[in-house]
RODO-2510 file (C-alpha; in nm, 4 decimals, decimal comma):
residues 174
     n   res          X          Y          Z
     1     m     0,0084    -0,0466    -0,0001
     2     f     0,1360     0,3282    -0,0777
     3     n     0,1633     0,5751     0,1700
     4     i     0,0037     0,9403     0,0921
     5     l     0,1620     1,1190     0,3028
     6     k     0,5241     1,0545     0,2384
     7     r     0,7391     1,2609     0,3844
     8     p     0,9406     1,5021     0,0872
     9     s     1,3229     1,3123     0,0278
    10     n     1,6232     1,5794     0,0052
    11     n     1,6215     1,5963    -0,3107
    12     d     1,2846     1,7667    -0,3008
    13     k     1,3597     1,9449    -0,0596
    14     f     1,6909     2,0780    -0,1731
    15     s     1,5118     2,1566    -0,4810
    16     r     1,2485     2,3640    -0,3314
    17     l     1,4943     2,5983    -0,1557
    18     v     1,6449     2,6182    -0,4888
    19     d     1,4142     2,7303    -0,6652
    20     a     1,2354     2,9645    -0,3870
    21     y     1,5789     3,1123    -0,3158
    22     r     1,8876     3,1107    -0,5792
    23     e     1,7977     3,4545    -0,6671
    24     p     1,7688     3,6251    -0,3478
    25     i     2,0529     3,4570    -0,2120
    26     y     2,2827     3,5769    -0,5350
    27     r     2,0927     3,9325    -0,4915
    28     f     2,2782     3,9358    -0,1586
    29     i     2,5578     3,8287    -0,2402
    30     r     2,5907     4,0420    -0,5166
    31     g     2,5544     4,3467    -0,3156
    32     r     2,8511     4,2290    -0,1247
    33     v     3,1622     4,1679    -0,3688
    34     e     3,2589     4,3134    -0,6473
    35     s     3,1759     4,0787    -0,9983
    36     h     2,9227     3,8111    -1,0978
    37     d     3,1549     3,5569    -1,0994
    38     d     3,2622     3,5839    -0,7451
    39     a     2,8915     3,6389    -0,6698
    40     a     2,7671     3,3368    -0,8859
    41     d     3,0855     3,0670    -0,7579
    42     i     2,9973     3,2034    -0,4028
    43     s     2,5692     3,1206    -0,4699
    44     q     2,7297     2,7548    -0,5633
    45     e     2,9079     2,6531    -0,2648
    46     v     2,6325     2,8207    -0,0440
    47     f     2,3864     2,5655    -0,2110
    48     i     2,6506     2,2905    -0,1949
    49     r     2,7023     2,3198     0,1493
    50     a     2,3145     2,3616     0,2365
    51     y     2,2704     1,9886     0,0419
    52     q     2,5827     1,8197     0,2420
    53     n     2,4109     2,0035     0,5358
    54     l     2,0401     1,9320     0,4399
    55     d     1,9800     1,7004     0,7208
    56     k     2,0589     1,9751     1,0177
    57     l     1,7374     2,1592     0,8847
    58     r     1,4362     2,0417     1,1122
    59     d     1,1818     2,3145     0,9718
    60     e     1,1519     2,4544     0,6438
    61     s     1,0344     2,7426     0,8025
    62     a     1,3649     2,8450     0,8504
    63     a     1,5092     2,7754     0,5680
    64     r     1,5506     3,1262     0,4345
    65     a     1,7334     3,2845     0,7531
    66     w     1,9897     2,9365     0,7637
    67     l     2,0233     3,0097     0,3508
    68     y     2,1090     3,3382     0,4650
    69     r     2,3653     3,2323     0,7492
    70     i     2,5359     2,9842     0,5098
    71     a     2,5688     3,2659     0,2307
    72     h     2,7174     3,5110     0,5170
    73     n     2,9723     3,2891     0,5954
    74     e     3,1025     3,1933     0,2753
    75     i     3,1112     3,5935     0,1929
    76     i     3,3119     3,5947     0,4888
    77     r     3,5405     3,2890     0,3857
    78     f     3,5549     3,4418     0,0141
    79     v     3,6718     3,7761     0,1343
    80     q     3,9450     3,6328     0,3928
    81     d     4,0722     3,3725     0,0937
    82     r     4,0679     3,7218    -0,0954
    83     e     4,2781     3,9168     0,1804
    84     r     4,5190     3,6020     0,2234
    85     a     4,5848     3,5811    -0,1374
    86     t     4,6435     3,9486    -0,1389
    87     t     4,8916     3,9756     0,1571
    88     e     5,1060     3,6648    -0,0061
    89     l     5,1172     3,8588    -0,3601
    90     i     5,1875     4,1883    -0,1313
    91     a     5,4742     4,0191     0,0274
    92     d     5,5780     3,8160    -0,2837
    93     t     5,6054     4,1727    -0,5037
    94     v     5,7953     4,3702    -0,2179
    95     q     6,0266     4,0081    -0,1862
    96     s     6,1134     4,0468    -0,5465
    97     s     6,1710     4,3961    -0,5873
    98     l     6,3800     4,3919    -0,3046
    99     a     6,6188     4,0373    -0,4264
   100     d     6,7801     4,2622    -0,6392
   101     s     6,9401     4,4743    -0,3135
   102     a     7,2017     4,2158    -0,1771
   103     h     7,3650     4,4224     0,0152
   104     v     7,0271     4,5546     0,2004
   105     d     6,9461     4,3724     0,4696
   106     y     6,5265     4,2748     0,3947
   107     d     6,3840     4,2292     0,7096
   108     r     6,4960     4,5482     0,8781
   109     a     6,4486     4,7810     0,5401
   110     v     6,0973     4,7151     0,5207
   111     q     5,9961     4,6785     0,8910
   112     e     6,1724     5,0315     0,8237
   113     l     5,9385     5,1440     0,5418
   114     f     5,6164     4,9312     0,7328
   115     e     5,6748     5,1840     1,0673
   116     t     5,7170     5,4862     0,8416
   117     a     5,3738     5,4237     0,6400
   118     l     5,1876     5,3208     0,9228
   119     s     5,3364     5,6757     1,1389
   120     q     5,1747     5,8711     0,7967
   121     l     4,7764     5,6911     0,8389
   122     s     4,5768     5,8917     1,0017
   123     e     4,4692     5,8297     1,3765
   124     r     4,2065     5,6685     1,2739
   125     r     4,3122     5,4467     1,0088
   126     r     4,6174     5,3764     1,2644
   127     a     4,3781     5,2540     1,4906
   128     v     4,1885     5,0185     1,2838
   129     f     4,4546     4,8883     1,1273
   130     e     4,6546     4,8189     1,4920
   131     l     4,3430     4,6827     1,6305
   132     r     4,3216     4,4099     1,3009
   133     y     4,6551     4,3003     1,2137
   134     y     4,8743     4,3068     1,5365
   135     q     4,5331     4,2524     1,8526
   136     e     4,3877     4,0740     1,5337
   137     l     4,0210     4,1473     1,6503
   138     s     3,6985     4,0974     1,4708
   139     f     3,5725     4,4386     1,2518
   140     k     3,2291     4,4009     1,4672
   141     e     3,5113     4,4262     1,8071
   142     i     3,6592     4,6818     1,6255
   143     a     3,3508     4,8912     1,5628
   144     e     3,2603     4,8698     1,9311
   145     i     3,5731     5,0010     2,0436
   146     l     3,5798     5,2919     1,7691
   147     d     3,2057     5,3262     1,8692
   148     s     3,1425     5,2457     1,4822
   149     n     2,9956     5,0243     1,2279
   150     e     3,1167     4,7146     1,0952
   151     s     3,1558     4,8325     0,7270
   152     t     3,3271     5,1098     0,8064
   153     m     3,5941     4,9362     0,9862
   154     k     3,6284     4,6919     0,7128
   155     v     3,6505     5,0022     0,4320
   156     t     3,8921     5,2071     0,6977
   157     y     4,1291     4,9143     0,7704
   158     h     4,1473     4,8537     0,3978
   159     q     4,2356     5,1857     0,2850
   160     a     4,5028     5,1647     0,5103
   161     k     4,6478     4,8332     0,4028
   162     s     4,6445     4,9497     0,0623
   163     f     4,8128     5,3068     0,1583
   164     i     5,0921     5,1104     0,3383
   165     t     5,1384     4,8498     0,0512
   166     d     5,1463     5,1434    -0,1677
   167     y     5,4020     5,3338     0,0222
   168     i     5,6330     4,9731     0,0617
   169     l     5,6287     4,9866    -0,3324
   170     e     5,6587     5,3027    -0,4030
   171     h     5,9656     5,3431    -0,1577
   172     n     6,1723     5,0439    -0,3168
   173     i     6,4697     4,9741    -0,1058
   174     e     6,8047     4,9756    -0,3633
***
């Protein structure tokens, strides 16, 4: 005998989630990253994670919040990965530009340039940079400390980091 009240399969549940939330999740992500390709990749990762953890979704009425939480976490992971890659690229660029100067103590020279660049930042940018870089505080914690919002702290940190990087690259040690 067939069970008319059969529970939907995970594939059915997942298909409904994708159909209902594909566009809203993409728009949410697209508002936080620069390119369509990045937003599409992150969206895909959101739904992969959702599928892998579908058994954790007990109540389909909570699906919206659950998917947005996954999307938020994926955006954070994407930004951190991008920052890590940028930092590595900066280090490689500085190292290669200094490699030709065998007589210069690389570590000392870079440290001096770094400290000079840091001293030229505005008080607020320097505070944000130091709290993030040295103290490893989250942007949320920094925002609370400096009575600001998290987005502003992220922008301020990235501006400070860009200034320091540009300063070091512009003042190539010879």
